[in-house]
C-alpha positions in Angstrom: -36.7 18.0 10.5 -33.5 16.2 11.8 -32.2 13.4 9.6 -32.4 10.0 11.1 -28.9 8.6 11.8 -28.4 5.2 10.2 -28.2 2.7 13.1 -26.7 -0.8 12.6 -28.8 -4.0 12.7 -28.1 -7.7 13.0 -28.2 -10.1 10.1 -31.8 -10.8 11.1 -32.6 -7.1 10.9 -32.9 -6.6 14.6 -31.7 -3.3 16.3 -28.4 -4.7 17.7 -24.8 -3.4 17.6 -21.5 -4.9 18.5 -18.5 -2.7 19.4 -15.8 -1.5 21.8 -16.7 0.6 24.8 -14.6 3.8 24.5 -16.0 5.7 27.4 -19.1 6.2 29.6 -20.2 9.8 30.5 -22.5 10.7 33.4 -25.8 12.0 32.1 -28.3 13.3 34.6 -28.8 11.3 37.8 -27.5 7.7 37.6 -27.8 7.7 33.8 -25.0 7.4 31.3 -24.0 7.9 27.7 -21.9 5.1 26.3 -19.6 5.9 23.4 -19.4 2.7 21.4 -17.0 2.1 18.4 -17.8 -0.2 15.6 -15.2 -0.6 12.8 -16.8 2.2 10.8 -18.7 4.5 13.2 -18.8 5.8 16.8 -22.3 5.7 18.3 -23.8 7.4 21.4 -26.0 5.1 23.5 -28.3 6.5 26.2 -28.2 4.0 29.1 -30.9 4.8 31.7 -29.9 4.0 35.2 -26.7 2.3 34.2 -24.7 4.0 36.9 -26.9 2.6 39.7 -25.2 -0.2 41.7 -28.2 -2.4 41.2 -28.5 -1.9 37.4 -28.6 -5.1 35.4 -26.9 -3.3 32.6 -24.0 -2.0 34.7 -21.6 -4.6 33.3 -22.1 -3.1 29.9 -20.3 0.1 31.0 -17.1 -1.7 32.0 -14.0 -0.2 30.2 -11.8 -2.3 27.9 -14.8 -4.3 26.7 -16.4 -5.6 23.5 -20.1 -5.7 23.9 -23.3 -6.5 22.0 -26.2 -4.1 22.7 -29.9 -4.3 22.0 -31.4 -0.9 21.5 -34.6 1.0 20.8 -34.1 2.8 17.4 -37.1 5.1 17.8 -35.8 6.9 20.9 -33.8 9.6 19.1 -32.5 10.7 15.7 -28.9 10.6 16.7 -28.7 8.4 19.8 -29.6 4.8 20.6 -31.6 3.9 23.7 -30.1 0.9 25.5 -32.5 -2.0 26.3 -30.0 -4.7 27.3 -27.0 -6.5 26.1 -24.1 -8.8 26.8 -20.3 -8.5 27.4 -18.6 -10.5 24.7 -15.1 -9.9 26.0 -13.8 -7.9 28.9 -10.0 -7.3 28.8 -9.9 -6.6 32.5 -6.1 -7.0 32.9 -5.7 -3.6 31.1 -6.8 -2.0 34.4 -4.1 -3.8 36.4 -1.5 -1.4 35.1 -1.9 2.3 35.8 0.3 3.1 32.8 -1.6 0.9 30.4 -5.0 2.1 31.8 -3.8 5.6 31.0 -2.7 4.7 27.5 -6.0 3.1 26.9 -7.9 6.2 27.9 -5.7 8.4 25.7 -6.2 6.1 22.6 -10.0 6.0 23.3 -10.1 9.8 23.6 -8.1 10.2 20.3 -10.5 7.9 18.5 -13.5 9.8 19.8 -11.9 13.1 18.6 -10.7 11.9 15.2 -13.0 9.0 14.2 -12.7 5.3 13.7 -11.8 3.0 10.8 -11.4 -0.8 10.6 -7.6 -0.6 11.2 -7.9 1.6 14.3 -10.6 -0.6 15.6 -8.5 -3.7 15.1 -5.4 -2.1 16.7 -7.3 -0.8 19.8 -8.8 -4.3 20.4 -5.4 -5.9 19.7 -3.8 -3.5 22.3 -6.4 -4.7 24.9 -6.2 -8.4 23.9 -2.4 -8.5 24.0 -2.3 -6.9 27.5 -4.9 -9.6 28.6 -2.4 -12.2 27.3 0.5 -10.5 29.2 2.3 -9.3 26.1 2.9 -5.6 26.8 5.6 -5.3 24.1 3.3 -6.2 21.2 0.4 -4.4 22.9 2.4 -1.2 22.7 3.2 -1.8 19.0 -0.6 -1.7 18.4 -0.9 1.4 20.6 1.7 3.1 18.4 -0.2 2.0 15.4 -3.3 3.7 16.7 -1.4 7.0 17.0 0.3 6.8 13.6 -3.1 5.9 12.1 -4.6 9.1 13.5 -1.5 11.0 12.3 -2.3 9.7 8.8 -5.9 10.7 9.1 -4.9 14.3 10.1 -2.2 14.6 7.4 0.5 15.1 10.1 2.4 11.9 9.7 6.2 12.3 9.7 8.3 12.1 6.5 10.5 9.0 6.9 11.7 8.7 3.4 14.6 11.2 3.5 16.1 14.2 5.2 13.3 16.8 5.3 15.9 19.6 4.9 18.2 18.5 2.0 16.3 15.4 0.7 19.3 13.1 1.0 18.6 9.5 2.0 22.0 8.9 3.7 23.4 9.6 7.2 19.9 10.0 8.7 20.6 10.9 12.4 17.2 11.6 14.0 13.8 13.3 13.7 12.9 17.0 13.5 9.6 17.7 15.1 9.8 21.3 13.9 10.5 20.3 10.2 8.3 17.3 10.1 10.4 14.1 9.8 13.8 12.5 9.3 16.9 14.7 9.4 20.4 13.9 8.4 23.5 14.4 10.5 24.5 17.6 8.6 21.1 19.3 9.3 20.4 17.8 12.8 19.8 20.8 15.0 19.2 20.3 18.7 18.6 24.0 19.1 15.1 23.6 17.5 14.4 20.4 19.4 15.6 17.8 16.9 15.8 14.3 18.4 18.7 12.0 18.0 17.5 8.5 17.3 19.3 5.2 17.4 19.4 3.1 14.2 16.8 0.7 15.7 14.5 3.6 16.5 14.8 5.0 13.0 14.0 1.6 11.5 11.2 1.2 13.9 9.6 4.5 13.1 10.0 4.0 9.4 8.4 0.6 9.6 5.5 1.9 11.8 4.7 4.5 9.1 5.3 2.4 6.0 4.4 -1.3 6.8 1.0 -2.5 5.9 -1.2 -4.5 8.3 -0.4 -7.9 6.6 3.3 -7.2 7.1 3.2 -6.5 10.8 5.5 -9.5 11.7 8.4 -7.4 10.5 7.9 -5.1 13.5 7.7 -7.9 16.1 11.4 -8.1 16.6 11.6 -4.5 17.9 11.3 -3.4 21.5 8.2 -1.2 22.0 8.0 0.9 25.1 6.2 3.8 26.7 8.8 6.5 25.8 8.5 5.7 22.1 4.7 5.9 22.4 5.0 9.3 24.2 7.2 10.6 21.4 4.4 9.8 18.9 1.8 11.4 21.2 4.0 14.5 21.6 4.2 14.7 17.8 0.4 14.5 17.5 -0.1 17.2 20.1 2.5 19.5 18.5 1.3 19.2 14.9 -2.5 19.1 15.7 -2.5 21.6 18.6 -4.4 19.0 20.6 -3.9 19.1 24.4 -4.1 15.7 26.1 -4.4 16.0 29.9 -3.9 12.3 30.3 -0.6 12.5 28.4 0.8 14.9 31.0 -0.1 12.3 33.7 1.4 9.4 31.6 4.7 11.2 31.5 4.9 11.2 35.3 4.6 7.4 35.2 7.6 6.9 32.9 10.6 5.0 34.4 13.1 7.6 35.7 15.9 6.1 33.6 13.9 6.3 30.4 13.4 9.9 29.4 10.6 10.4 27.0 11.6 11.2 23.4 9.7 14.5 23.3 10.4 17.9 21.9 9.4 19.4 25.3 12.1 17.5 27.1 14.8 18.3 24.5 13.9 22.0 24.6 14.5 22.1 28.3 
């Protein structure tokens, strides 16, 4: 007999869950499966008729939203059955930018693939919230934190303490995707795709990897942009053998004068 999945309940013990809508998948005719992230778990929620234009629950399937759902816990061992719910916050401005909408879909897909934890949850919602406030610079900081958080989960985070070849801490010139981290000037090798980084980008990358959530203000003074995020995503793809279709599309949206910091581009 299948083991009953432990579903969340409210403080009053009611079958209720609050979380971020990661995606909605078509399921049979006009029905959908919501993938909902809480700080500790990702749940699948069967939403009957939610894709019908007249559905009262249709608003619960909006992307970039934090929602509260009431569900029937007896429907399935591993899936909730949506009864109704409310939209607590819809960060609709994310959808005004094709670039940021694409970034959001990539982050959500990564979280669905690798799992959620409280920091990833906070960073994803911070990304949405800051875009809603019009602060794309800090929003991209939190997008970068989602990616580095997943790199830590998978054990593929870059070594930013010293040159990965000779172990010296001086004259660091860039990053070696092939070798897994910082590389000094003496061992910098563009033939294998090593990337030359500015001092600011080296400090930014080290801070991103090392700084704890309660020290984030240290990173606020840096400029965060799409090419830097694409570099991190390329790193994840390379070291985890994980193809991201949306990443290929995101690269086509990068400003022409800002080439992405990616191994693929350097190799060409």
